[in-house]
Backbone atoms as SQL, in Angstrom:
CREATE TABLE atoms (id INTEGER PRIMARY KEY, chain TEXT, resi INTEGER, resn TEXT, atom TEXT, x REAL, y REAL, z REAL);
INSERT INTO atoms VALUES
  (1, 'A', 1, 'UNK', 'N', -17.235, -60.406, 0.301),
  (2, 'A', 1, 'UNK', 'CA', -16.749, -61.867, 0.737),
  (3, 'A', 1, 'UNK', 'C', -16.484, -62.803, -0.481),
  (4, 'A', 2, 'UNK', 'N', -17.350, -62.608, -1.327),
  (5, 'A', 2, 'UNK', 'CA', -17.168, -63.474, -2.679),
  (6, 'A', 2, 'UNK', 'C', -15.851, -63.352, -3.288),
  (7, 'A', 3, 'UNK', 'N', -15.486, -61.937, -3.591),
  (8, 'A', 3, 'UNK', 'CA', -14.188, -61.535, -4.243),
  (9, 'A', 3, 'UNK', 'C', -13.009, -62.205, -3.318),
  (10, 'A', 4, 'UNK', 'N', -13.064, -62.088, -2.170),
  (11, 'A', 4, 'UNK', 'CA', -12.057, -62.777, -1.181),
  (12, 'A', 4, 'UNK', 'C', -11.774, -64.169, -1.470),
  (13, 'A', 5, 'UNK', 'N', -12.955, -64.833, -1.373),
  (14, 'A', 5, 'UNK', 'CA', -12.973, -66.090, -1.705),
  (15, 'A', 5, 'UNK', 'C', -12.308, -66.743, -2.963),
  (16, 'A', 6, 'UNK', 'N', -12.823, -65.959, -3.918),
  (17, 'A', 6, 'UNK', 'CA', -12.329, -66.339, -5.356),
  (18, 'A', 6, 'UNK', 'C', -10.786, -66.071, -5.213),
  (19, 'A', 7, 'UNK', 'N', -10.338, -64.862, -4.724),
  (20, 'A', 7, 'UNK', 'CA', -8.691, -64.650, -4.575),
  (21, 'A', 7, 'UNK', 'C', -8.140, -65.706, -3.869),
  (22, 'A', 8, 'UNK', 'N', -8.642, -66.198, -2.776),
  (23, 'A', 8, 'UNK', 'CA', -7.942, -67.235, -1.950),
  (24, 'A', 8, 'UNK', 'C', -7.937, -68.493, -2.683),
  (25, 'A', 9, 'UNK', 'N', -9.086, -68.917, -3.394),
  (26, 'A', 9, 'UNK', 'CA', -8.995, -70.210, -4.355),
  (27, 'A', 9, 'UNK', 'C', -7.994, -69.889, -5.417),
  (28, 'A', 10, 'UNK', 'N', -7.767, -68.794, -5.916),
  (29, 'A', 10, 'UNK', 'CA', -6.959, -68.759, -7.102),
  (30, 'A', 10, 'UNK', 'C', -5.341, -68.900, -6.564),
  (31, 'A', 11, 'UNK', 'N', -5.222, -68.417, -5.244),
  (32, 'A', 11, 'UNK', 'CA', -4.018, -68.540, -4.612),
  (33, 'A', 11, 'UNK', 'C', -3.518, -69.988, -4.377),
  (34, 'A', 12, 'UNK', 'N', -4.552, -70.481, -3.924),
  (35, 'A', 12, 'UNK', 'CA', -4.431, -71.986, -3.548),
  (36, 'A', 12, 'UNK', 'C', -4.057, -72.752, -4.878),
  (37, 'A', 13, 'UNK', 'N', -4.839, -72.583, -5.796),
  (38, 'A', 13, 'UNK', 'CA', -4.582, -73.312, -7.121),
  (39, 'A', 13, 'UNK', 'C', -3.052, -73.100, -7.632),
  (40, 'A', 14, 'UNK', 'N', -2.624, -71.871, -7.416),
  (41, 'A', 14, 'UNK', 'CA', -1.239, -71.577, -8.024),
  (42, 'A', 14, 'UNK', 'C', -0.330, -72.278, -7.375),
  (43, 'A', 15, 'UNK', 'N', -0.256, -72.661, -6.090),
  (44, 'A', 15, 'UNK', 'CA', 0.491, -73.234, -5.038),
  (45, 'A', 15, 'UNK', 'C', 0.577, -74.910, -5.211),
  (46, 'A', 16, 'UNK', 'N', -0.383, -75.418, -6.180),
  (47, 'A', 16, 'UNK', 'CA', -0.524, -76.790, -6.172),
  (48, 'A', 16, 'UNK', 'C', 0.662, -77.539, -6.652),
  (49, 'A', 17, 'UNK', 'N', 1.582, -76.764, -7.534),
  (50, 'A', 17, 'UNK', 'CA', 2.745, -77.592, -7.820),
  (51, 'A', 17, 'UNK', 'C', 4.027, -77.169, -7.211),
  (52, 'A', 18, 'UNK', 'N', 3.639, -76.437, -6.202),
  (53, 'A', 18, 'UNK', 'CA', 4.803, -76.165, -5.229),
  (54, 'A', 18, 'UNK', 'C', 5.321, -77.348, -4.279),
  (55, 'A', 19, 'UNK', 'N', 6.611, -77.590, -4.041),
  (56, 'A', 19, 'UNK', 'CA', 7.011, -78.420, -3.002),
  (57, 'A', 19, 'UNK', 'C', 7.520, -77.833, -1.781),
  (58, 'A', 20, 'UNK', 'N', 6.894, -77.873, -0.725),
  (59, 'A', 20, 'UNK', 'CA', 7.314, -77.347, 0.462),
  (60, 'A', 20, 'UNK', 'C', 8.769, -77.880, 1.206),
  (61, 'A', 21, 'UNK', 'N', 9.516, -77.272, 1.672),
  (62, 'A', 21, 'UNK', 'CA', 10.778, -77.539, 2.243),
  (63, 'A', 21, 'UNK', 'C', 10.615, -78.819, 3.173),
  (64, 'A', 22, 'UNK', 'N', 11.528, -79.759, 2.910),
  (65, 'A', 22, 'UNK', 'CA', 11.544, -81.087, 3.514),
  (66, 'A', 22, 'UNK', 'C', 10.472, -82.109, 3.328),
  (67, 'A', 23, 'UNK', 'N', 9.652, -81.804, 2.106),
  (68, 'A', 23, 'UNK', 'CA', 8.664, -82.707, 1.510),
  (69, 'A', 23, 'UNK', 'C', 9.253, -83.157, 0.171),
  (70, 'A', 24, 'UNK', 'N', 8.626, -84.350, -0.177),
  (71, 'A', 24, 'UNK', 'CA', 8.977, -84.850, -1.387),
  (72, 'A', 24, 'UNK', 'C', 7.744, -84.749, -2.429),
  (73, 'A', 25, 'UNK', 'N', 6.686, -84.595, -1.940),
  (74, 'A', 25, 'UNK', 'CA', 5.588, -84.489, -2.859),
  (75, 'A', 25, 'UNK', 'C', 5.160, -83.107, -2.978),
  (76, 'A', 26, 'UNK', 'N', 4.422, -82.744, -3.800),
  (77, 'A', 26, 'UNK', 'CA', 3.760, -81.206, -4.306),
  (78, 'A', 26, 'UNK', 'C', 2.670, -81.184, -3.409),
  (79, 'A', 27, 'UNK', 'N', 2.302, -79.805, -3.107),
  (80, 'A', 27, 'UNK', 'CA', 1.128, -79.590, -2.408),
  (81, 'A', 27, 'UNK', 'C', -0.049, -80.440, -2.841),
  (82, 'A', 28, 'UNK', 'N', -0.284, -80.254, -4.233),
  (83, 'A', 28, 'UNK', 'CA', -1.323, -80.939, -4.889),
  (84, 'A', 28, 'UNK', 'C', -1.323, -82.596, -4.712),
  (85, 'A', 29, 'UNK', 'N', -0.381, -83.060, -4.694),
  (86, 'A', 29, 'UNK', 'CA', -0.142, -84.634, -4.692),
  (87, 'A', 29, 'UNK', 'C', -0.472, -85.036, -3.163),
  (88, 'A', 30, 'UNK', 'N', 0.017, -84.168, -2.233),
  (89, 'A', 30, 'UNK', 'CA', -0.416, -84.370, -0.916),
  (90, 'A', 30, 'UNK', 'C', -1.884, -84.088, -0.617),
  (91, 'A', 31, 'UNK', 'N', -2.468, -83.081, -1.235),
  (92, 'A', 31, 'UNK', 'CA', -3.880, -82.806, -1.005),
  (93, 'A', 31, 'UNK', 'C', -4.682, -84.150, -1.638),
  (94, 'A', 32, 'UNK', 'N', -4.393, -84.692, -2.506),
  (95, 'A', 32, 'UNK', 'CA', -5.185, -85.810, -3.191),
  (96, 'A', 32, 'UNK', 'C', -4.925, -86.871, -2.523),
  (97, 'A', 33, 'UNK', 'N', -3.768, -87.244, -1.686),
  (98, 'A', 33, 'UNK', 'CA', -3.476, -88.285, -0.850),
  (99, 'A', 33, 'UNK', 'C', -4.330, -88.192, 0.461),
  (100, 'A', 34, 'UNK', 'N', -4.549, -86.810, 0.768),
  (101, 'A', 34, 'UNK', 'CA', -5.276, -86.572, 2.116),
  (102, 'A', 34, 'UNK', 'C', -6.755, -86.669, 1.851),
  (103, 'A', 35, 'UNK', 'N', -7.281, -86.316, 0.638),
  (104, 'A', 35, 'UNK', 'CA', -8.587, -86.241, 0.223),
  (105, 'A', 35, 'UNK', 'C', -8.966, -87.823, 0.061),
  (106, 'A', 36, 'UNK', 'N', -8.198, -88.733, -0.404),
  (107, 'A', 36, 'UNK', 'CA', -8.345, -90.140, -0.511),
  (108, 'A', 36, 'UNK', 'C', -8.522, -90.786, 0.931),
  (109, 'A', 37, 'UNK', 'N', -7.890, -90.202, 1.882),
  (110, 'A', 37, 'UNK', 'CA', -7.939, -90.864, 3.190),
  (111, 'A', 37, 'UNK', 'C', -9.157, -90.458, 3.835),
  (112, 'A', 38, 'UNK', 'N', -9.758, -89.390, 3.452),
  (113, 'A', 38, 'UNK', 'CA', -10.824, -88.692, 4.231),
  (114, 'A', 38, 'UNK', 'C', -12.182, -89.480, 4.047),
  (115, 'A', 39, 'UNK', 'N', -12.904, -89.618, 5.109),
  (116, 'A', 39, 'UNK', 'CA', -14.360, -90.387, 5.019),
  (117, 'A', 39, 'UNK', 'C', -15.295, -89.222, 4.635),
  (118, 'A', 40, 'UNK', 'N', -16.308, -89.687, 4.118),
  (119, 'A', 40, 'UNK', 'CA', -17.428, -88.644, 3.731),
  (120, 'A', 40, 'UNK', 'C', -18.234, -88.154, 4.943),
  (121, 'A', 41, 'UNK', 'N', -18.641, -86.698, 4.714),
  (122, 'A', 41, 'UNK', 'CA', -19.308, -86.355, 5.797),
  (123, 'A', 41, 'UNK', 'C', -20.624, -86.989, 6.282),
  (124, 'A', 42, 'UNK', 'N', -20.991, -86.962, 7.513),
  (125, 'A', 42, 'UNK', 'CA', -21.914, -87.645, 7.820),
  (126, 'A', 42, 'UNK', 'C', -23.232, -86.999, 7.322),
  (127, 'A', 43, 'UNK', 'N', -24.258, -88.040, 7.359),
  (128, 'A', 43, 'UNK', 'CA', -25.589, -87.550, 6.776),
  (129, 'A', 43, 'UNK', 'C', -26.219, -86.475, 7.484),
  (130, 'A', 44, 'UNK', 'N', -26.167, -86.419, 8.649),
  (131, 'A', 44, 'UNK', 'CA', -26.894, -85.451, 9.511),
  (132, 'A', 44, 'UNK', 'C', -25.665, -84.449, 9.956),
  (133, 'A', 45, 'UNK', 'N', -26.286, -83.180, 9.807),
  (134, 'A', 45, 'UNK', 'CA', -25.305, -81.985, 10.342),
  (135, 'A', 45, 'UNK', 'C', -24.803, -82.123, 11.869),
  (136, 'A', 46, 'UNK', 'N', -23.730, -81.828, 12.179),
  (137, 'A', 46, 'UNK', 'CA', -23.304, -82.002, 13.532),
  (138, 'A', 46, 'UNK', 'C', -23.946, -80.884, 13.975),
  (139, 'A', 47, 'UNK', 'N', -24.645, -81.233, 15.502),
  (140, 'A', 47, 'UNK', 'CA', -25.242, -80.298, 16.201),
  (141, 'A', 47, 'UNK', 'C', -24.350, -79.893, 17.339),
  (142, 'A', 48, 'UNK', 'N', -23.786, -78.627, 17.058),
  (143, 'A', 48, 'UNK', 'CA', -22.705, -77.945, 17.905),
  (144, 'A', 48, 'UNK', 'C', -23.313, -77.495, 19.272),
  (145, 'A', 49, 'UNK', 'N', -23.445, -78.289, 20.160),
  (146, 'A', 49, 'UNK', 'CA', -24.035, -78.006, 21.669),
  (147, 'A', 49, 'UNK', 'C', -23.364, -78.691, 22.493),
  (148, 'A', 50, 'UNK', 'N', -23.693, -78.341, 23.808),
  (149, 'A', 50, 'UNK', 'CA', -23.278, -79.231, 24.897),
  (150, 'A', 50, 'UNK', 'C', -24.401, -79.799, 25.484),
  (151, 'A', 51, 'UNK', 'N', -24.218, -81.121, 25.525),
  (152, 'A', 51, 'UNK', 'CA', -25.488, -82.164, 25.821),
  (153, 'A', 51, 'UNK', 'C', -25.433, -82.437, 27.201),
  (154, 'A', 52, 'UNK', 'N', -26.408, -82.442, 27.773),
  (155, 'A', 52, 'UNK', 'CA', -26.475, -83.003, 29.245),
  (156, 'A', 52, 'UNK', 'C', -27.869, -83.502, 29.539),
  (157, 'A', 53, 'UNK', 'N', -28.032, -84.223, 30.832),
  (158, 'A', 53, 'UNK', 'CA', -29.439, -84.559, 31.073),
  (159, 'A', 53, 'UNK', 'C', -29.765, -83.911, 32.579),
  (160, 'A', 54, 'UNK', 'N', -30.983, -83.936, 32.841),
  (161, 'A', 54, 'UNK', 'CA', -31.317, -83.226, 34.236),
  (162, 'A', 54, 'UNK', 'C', -32.600, -83.655, 34.469),
  (163, 'A', 55, 'UNK', 'N', -33.181, -83.276, 35.754),
  (164, 'A', 55, 'UNK', 'CA', -34.341, -83.596, 36.314),
  (165, 'A', 55, 'UNK', 'C', -35.025, -82.427, 36.612),
  (166, 'A', 56, 'UNK', 'N', -36.321, -82.145, 36.303),
  (167, 'A', 56, 'UNK', 'CA', -37.127, -81.095, 36.568),
  (168, 'A', 56, 'UNK', 'C', -37.521, -81.124, 38.251),
  (169, 'A', 57, 'UNK', 'N', -37.286, -80.233, 38.854),
  (170, 'A', 57, 'UNK', 'CA', -37.363, -79.978, 40.577),
  (171, 'A', 57, 'UNK', 'C', -39.087, -79.914, 40.582),
  (172, 'A', 58, 'UNK', 'N', -39.397, -79.848, 41.827),
  (173, 'A', 58, 'UNK', 'CA', -40.877, -79.653, 42.292),
  (174, 'A', 58, 'UNK', 'C', -41.264, -78.253, 42.109),
  (175, 'A', 59, 'UNK', 'N', -40.083, -77.378, 41.804),
  (176, 'A', 59, 'UNK', 'CA', -40.491, -75.911, 41.677),
  (177, 'A', 59, 'UNK', 'C', -40.479, -75.504, 40.032),
  (178, 'A', 60, 'UNK', 'N', -40.437, -76.804, 39.332),
  (179, 'A', 60, 'UNK', 'CA', -40.579, -76.551, 37.908),
  (180, 'A', 60, 'UNK', 'C', -39.284, -75.990, 37.204),
  (181, 'A', 61, 'UNK', 'N', -38.009, -76.200, 37.719),
  (182, 'A', 61, 'UNK', 'CA', -36.821, -75.643, 37.445),
  (183, 'A', 61, 'UNK', 'C', -35.924, -76.814, 36.858),
  (184, 'A', 62, 'UNK', 'N', -35.106, -76.468, 35.987),
  (185, 'A', 62, 'UNK', 'CA', -34.150, -77.398, 35.541),
  (186, 'A', 62, 'UNK', 'C', -32.678, -76.858, 35.584),
  (187, 'A', 63, 'UNK', 'N', -31.699, -77.340, 36.456),
  (188, 'A', 63, 'UNK', 'CA', -30.499, -76.855, 36.792),
  (189, 'A', 63, 'UNK', 'C', -29.686, -77.103, 35.441),
  (190, 'A', 64, 'UNK', 'N', -28.864, -76.168, 34.790),
  (191, 'A', 64, 'UNK', 'CA', -27.751, -76.382, 34.020),
  (192, 'A', 64, 'UNK', 'C', -26.632, -75.383, 34.217),
  (193, 'A', 65, 'UNK', 'N', -25.586, -76.101, 34.388),
  (194, 'A', 65, 'UNK', 'CA', -24.228, -75.583, 34.937),
  (195, 'A', 65, 'UNK', 'C', -24.733, -74.568, 36.210),
  (196, 'A', 66, 'UNK', 'N', -24.769, -73.251, 36.280),
  (197, 'A', 66, 'UNK', 'CA', -25.253, -72.540, 37.350),
  (198, 'A', 66, 'UNK', 'C', -26.401, -71.972, 37.123),
  (199, 'A', 67, 'UNK', 'N', -26.980, -72.231, 36.294),
  (200, 'A', 67, 'UNK', 'CA', -28.389, -71.502, 36.035),
  (201, 'A', 67, 'UNK', 'C', -29.643, -72.421, 36.001),
  (202, 'A', 68, 'UNK', 'N', -30.664, -71.844, 36.464),
  (203, 'A', 68, 'UNK', 'CA', -31.976, -72.445, 36.521),
  (204, 'A', 68, 'UNK', 'C', -32.932, -72.157, 35.416),
  (205, 'A', 69, 'UNK', 'N', -33.587, -73.127, 34.857),
  (206, 'A', 69, 'UNK', 'CA', -34.305, -72.735, 33.663),
  (207, 'A', 69, 'UNK', 'C', -35.689, -73.310, 34.048),
  (208, 'A', 70, 'UNK', 'N', -36.917, -72.460, 33.803),
  (209, 'A', 70, 'UNK', 'CA', -38.120, -72.792, 34.231),
  (210, 'A', 70, 'UNK', 'C', -38.825, -73.634, 33.080),
  (211, 'A', 71, 'UNK', 'N', -39.799, -74.608, 33.292),
  (212, 'A', 71, 'UNK', 'CA', -40.418, -75.339, 32.384),
  (213, 'A', 71, 'UNK', 'C', -41.791, -75.609, 33.039),
  (214, 'A', 72, 'UNK', 'N', -42.687, -75.892, 32.080),
  (215, 'A', 72, 'UNK', 'CA', -44.271, -75.997, 32.469),
  (216, 'A', 72, 'UNK', 'C', -44.210, -77.040, 33.545),
  (217, 'A', 73, 'UNK', 'N', -45.323, -76.795, 34.173),
  (218, 'A', 73, 'UNK', 'CA', -45.716, -77.701, 35.446),
  (219, 'A', 73, 'UNK', 'C', -45.888, -79.198, 34.943),
  (220, 'A', 74, 'UNK', 'N', -46.480, -79.330, 33.869),
  (221, 'A', 74, 'UNK', 'CA', -46.600, -80.740, 33.331),
  (222, 'A', 74, 'UNK', 'C', -45.381, -81.595, 33.356),
  (223, 'A', 75, 'UNK', 'N', -44.159, -80.856, 33.264),
  (224, 'A', 75, 'UNK', 'CA', -42.946, -81.730, 33.243),
  (225, 'A', 75, 'UNK', 'C', -42.384, -81.970, 34.674),
  (226, 'A', 76, 'UNK', 'N', -42.930, -81.496, 35.697),
  (227, 'A', 76, 'UNK', 'CA', -42.422, -81.532, 37.168),
  (228, 'A', 76, 'UNK', 'C', -42.062, -83.073, 37.327),
  (229, 'A', 77, 'UNK', 'N', -40.919, -83.157, 38.014),
  (230, 'A', 77, 'UNK', 'CA', -40.256, -84.588, 38.428),
  (231, 'A', 77, 'UNK', 'C', -39.981, -85.453, 37.510),
  (232, 'A', 78, 'UNK', 'N', -39.740, -84.952, 36.235),
  (233, 'A', 78, 'UNK', 'CA', -39.367, -85.740, 35.013),
  (234, 'A', 78, 'UNK', 'C', -37.919, -85.744, 34.643),
  (235, 'A', 79, 'UNK', 'N', -37.454, -86.642, 34.028),
  (236, 'A', 79, 'UNK', 'CA', -36.077, -86.521, 33.436),
  (237, 'A', 79, 'UNK', 'C', -36.168, -85.970, 32.077),
  (238, 'A', 80, 'UNK', 'N', -35.179, -84.844, 31.741),
  (239, 'A', 80, 'UNK', 'CA', -35.198, -84.090, 30.637),
  (240, 'A', 80, 'UNK', 'C', -33.692, -84.219, 30.033),
  (241, 'A', 81, 'UNK', 'N', -33.569, -83.869, 28.675),
  (242, 'A', 81, 'UNK', 'CA', -32.243, -83.445, 28.143),
  (243, 'A', 81, 'UNK', 'C', -32.046, -82.185, 27.855),
  (244, 'A', 82, 'UNK', 'N', -30.874, -81.714, 27.812),
  (245, 'A', 82, 'UNK', 'CA', -30.485, -80.385, 27.853),
  (246, 'A', 82, 'UNK', 'C', -29.556, -80.252, 26.862),
  (247, 'A', 83, 'UNK', 'N', -29.797, -79.119, 25.878),
  (248, 'A', 83, 'UNK', 'CA', -28.912, -78.932, 24.853),
  (249, 'A', 83, 'UNK', 'C', -28.624, -77.511, 24.735),
  (250, 'A', 84, 'UNK', 'N', -27.381, -77.009, 25.104),
  (251, 'A', 84, 'UNK', 'CA', -26.983, -75.884, 25.251),
  (252, 'A', 84, 'UNK', 'C', -25.972, -75.258, 24.075),
  (253, 'A', 85, 'UNK', 'N', -26.499, -74.370, 23.388),
  (254, 'A', 85, 'UNK', 'CA', -26.094, -73.613, 22.014),
  (255, 'A', 85, 'UNK', 'C', -25.480, -72.487, 22.594),
  (256, 'A', 86, 'UNK', 'N', -24.633, -71.716, 21.769),
  (257, 'A', 86, 'UNK', 'CA', -24.107, -70.395, 22.164),
  (258, 'A', 86, 'UNK', 'C', -25.270, -69.378, 22.583),
  (259, 'A', 87, 'UNK', 'N', -26.426, -69.458, 22.076),
  (260, 'A', 87, 'UNK', 'CA', -27.334, -68.179, 22.431),
  (261, 'A', 87, 'UNK', 'C', -28.751, -68.816, 22.779),
  (262, 'A', 88, 'UNK', 'N', -28.720, -70.197, 23.139),
  (263, 'A', 88, 'UNK', 'CA', -30.138, -70.663, 23.317),
  (264, 'A', 88, 'UNK', 'C', -29.772, -71.996, 24.031),
  (265, 'A', 89, 'UNK', 'N', -30.766, -72.254, 25.008),
  (266, 'A', 89, 'UNK', 'CA', -30.717, -73.548, 25.824),
  (267, 'A', 89, 'UNK', 'C', -32.116, -74.137, 25.374),
  (268, 'A', 90, 'UNK', 'N', -32.025, -75.506, 25.087),
  (269, 'A', 90, 'UNK', 'CA', -33.299, -76.081, 24.662),
  (270, 'A', 90, 'UNK', 'C', -33.297, -77.373, 25.737),
  (271, 'A', 91, 'UNK', 'N', -34.562, -77.417, 26.211),
  (272, 'A', 91, 'UNK', 'CA', -34.589, -78.560, 27.305),
  (273, 'A', 91, 'UNK', 'C', -35.918, -79.487, 26.785),
  (274, 'A', 92, 'UNK', 'N', -35.790, -80.792, 26.686),
  (275, 'A', 92, 'UNK', 'CA', -36.749, -81.433, 26.262),
  (276, 'A', 92, 'UNK', 'C', -36.866, -82.687, 26.982),
  (277, 'A', 93, 'UNK', 'N', -37.874, -83.468, 26.563),
  (278, 'A', 93, 'UNK', 'CA', -38.166, -84.766, 27.261),
  (279, 'A', 93, 'UNK', 'C', -38.015, -85.767, 26.156),
  (280, 'A', 94, 'UNK', 'N', -37.897, -87.103, 26.626),
  (281, 'A', 94, 'UNK', 'CA', -37.546, -88.191, 25.836),
  (282, 'A', 94, 'UNK', 'C', -38.839, -88.410, 25.013),
  (283, 'A', 95, 'UNK', 'N', -40.032, -88.339, 25.405),
  (284, 'A', 95, 'UNK', 'CA', -41.184, -88.575, 24.677),
  (285, 'A', 95, 'UNK', 'C', -41.972, -87.300, 24.050),
  (286, 'A', 96, 'UNK', 'N', -42.700, -87.760, 23.208),
  (287, 'A', 96, 'UNK', 'CA', -43.612, -86.659, 22.459),
  (288, 'A', 96, 'UNK', 'C', -44.465, -85.930, 23.245),
  (289, 'A', 97, 'UNK', 'N', -44.840, -84.825, 23.212),
  (290, 'A', 97, 'UNK', 'CA', -45.831, -84.054, 23.879),
  (291, 'A', 97, 'UNK', 'C', -46.434, -83.150, 22.867),
  (292, 'A', 98, 'UNK', 'N', -47.632, -82.821, 23.247),
  (293, 'A', 98, 'UNK', 'CA', -48.350, -81.957, 22.121),
  (294, 'A', 98, 'UNK', 'C', -48.049, -80.552, 22.303),
  (295, 'A', 99, 'UNK', 'N', -47.837, -79.769, 21.249),
  (296, 'A', 99, 'UNK', 'CA', -47.326, -78.537, 21.292),
  (297, 'A', 99, 'UNK', 'C', -46.701, -77.934, 19.868),
  (298, 'A', 100, 'UNK', 'N', -46.167, -76.821, 19.925),
  (299, 'A', 100, 'UNK', 'CA', -45.523, -76.451, 18.754),
  (300, 'A', 100, 'UNK', 'C', -44.191, -76.822, 18.616),
  (301, 'A', 101, 'UNK', 'N', -43.413, -77.348, 19.474),
  (302, 'A', 101, 'UNK', 'CA', -42.001, -77.772, 19.378),
  (303, 'A', 101, 'UNK', 'C', -41.790, -79.114, 19.097),
  (304, 'A', 102, 'UNK', 'N', -40.906, -79.579, 18.141),
  (305, 'A', 102, 'UNK', 'CA', -40.894, -81.142, 17.921),
  (306, 'A', 102, 'UNK', 'C', -40.251, -81.903, 18.721),
  (307, 'A', 103, 'UNK', 'N', -40.580, -83.192, 18.961),
  (308, 'A', 103, 'UNK', 'CA', -40.017, -84.191, 19.771),
  (309, 'A', 103, 'UNK', 'C', -39.963, -83.858, 21.239),
  (310, 'A', 104, 'UNK', 'N', -41.168, -83.181, 21.758),
  (311, 'A', 104, 'UNK', 'CA', -41.259, -82.820, 22.964),
  (312, 'A', 104, 'UNK', 'C', -40.002, -81.927, 23.493),
  (313, 'A', 105, 'UNK', 'N', -39.592, -80.913, 22.554),
  (314, 'A', 105, 'UNK', 'CA', -38.610, -79.951, 22.981),
  (315, 'A', 105, 'UNK', 'C', -39.251, -78.749, 23.634),
  (316, 'A', 106, 'UNK', 'N', -38.761, -78.342, 24.760),
  (317, 'A', 106, 'UNK', 'CA', -39.181, -77.006, 25.410),
  (318, 'A', 106, 'UNK', 'C', -38.129, -75.960, 25.193),
  (319, 'A', 107, 'UNK', 'N', -38.538, -74.776, 25.046),
  (320, 'A', 107, 'UNK', 'CA', -37.505, -73.738, 24.883),
  (321, 'A', 107, 'UNK', 'C', -37.256, -73.355, 26.374),
  (322, 'A', 108, 'UNK', 'N', -35.848, -73.464, 26.698),
  (323, 'A', 108, 'UNK', 'CA', -35.558, -73.086, 28.082),
  (324, 'A', 108, 'UNK', 'C', -35.787, -71.675, 28.305),
  (325, 'A', 109, 'UNK', 'N', -36.541, -71.250, 29.357),
  (326, 'A', 109, 'UNK', 'CA', -36.646, -69.811, 29.713),
  (327, 'A', 109, 'UNK', 'C', -35.630, -69.672, 31.073),
  (328, 'A', 110, 'UNK', 'N', -34.620, -68.879, 30.642),
  (329, 'A', 110, 'UNK', 'CA', -33.645, -68.430, 31.788),
  (330, 'A', 110, 'UNK', 'C', -34.388, -67.957, 33.106),
  (331, 'A', 111, 'UNK', 'N', -34.282, -68.505, 34.128),
  (332, 'A', 111, 'UNK', 'CA', -34.771, -68.341, 35.358),
  (333, 'A', 111, 'UNK', 'C', -33.504, -67.482, 36.153),
  (334, 'A', 112, 'UNK', 'N', -33.769, -66.424, 36.265),
  (335, 'A', 112, 'UNK', 'CA', -32.718, -65.712, 37.161),
  (336, 'A', 112, 'UNK', 'C', -32.833, -65.786, 38.679),
  (337, 'A', 113, 'UNK', 'N', -31.755, -66.135, 39.271),
  (338, 'A', 113, 'UNK', 'CA', -31.797, -66.099, 40.851),
  (339, 'A', 113, 'UNK', 'C', -31.139, -64.921, 41.299),
  (340, 'A', 114, 'UNK', 'N', -31.836, -64.244, 42.147),
  (341, 'A', 114, 'UNK', 'CA', -31.499, -62.948, 42.861),
  (342, 'A', 114, 'UNK', 'C', -30.196, -63.440, 43.842),
  (343, 'A', 115, 'UNK', 'N', -29.314, -62.718, 44.068),
  (344, 'A', 115, 'UNK', 'CA', -28.411, -62.765, 45.024),
  (345, 'A', 115, 'UNK', 'C', -28.809, -63.029, 46.388),
  (346, 'A', 116, 'UNK', 'N', -28.099, -63.876, 46.964),
  (347, 'A', 116, 'UNK', 'CA', -28.724, -64.344, 48.376),
  (348, 'A', 116, 'UNK', 'C', -29.655, -65.493, 48.393),
  (349, 'A', 117, 'UNK', 'N', -30.100, -65.861, 47.324),
  (350, 'A', 117, 'UNK', 'CA', -31.352, -66.750, 47.282),
  (351, 'A', 117, 'UNK', 'C', -30.545, -68.247, 47.356);
């Protein structure tokens, strides 16, 4: 992978002085103009997830999309936030709770519903 990245960077640098058809500036000049117009990256990294809110039911379940996720009984009838990542669903509360997860976060445990329930 490193060799490919080096080759790709070399190819990009070779084209810095080329002018594309229909353009008056070189690729390098256009790049410098684009870089000057870009804003800096945010301090915190982007949290790539779908965010939602929910409420814990009397059966200690939180519904997200079409799935139910079980949470501890202590969270019954409480409002929670839901963050759905590609391979994980994190359910949390807005206040700190004691435990191993930060900021009152709960690891969502997928609750499978049997057909016909």
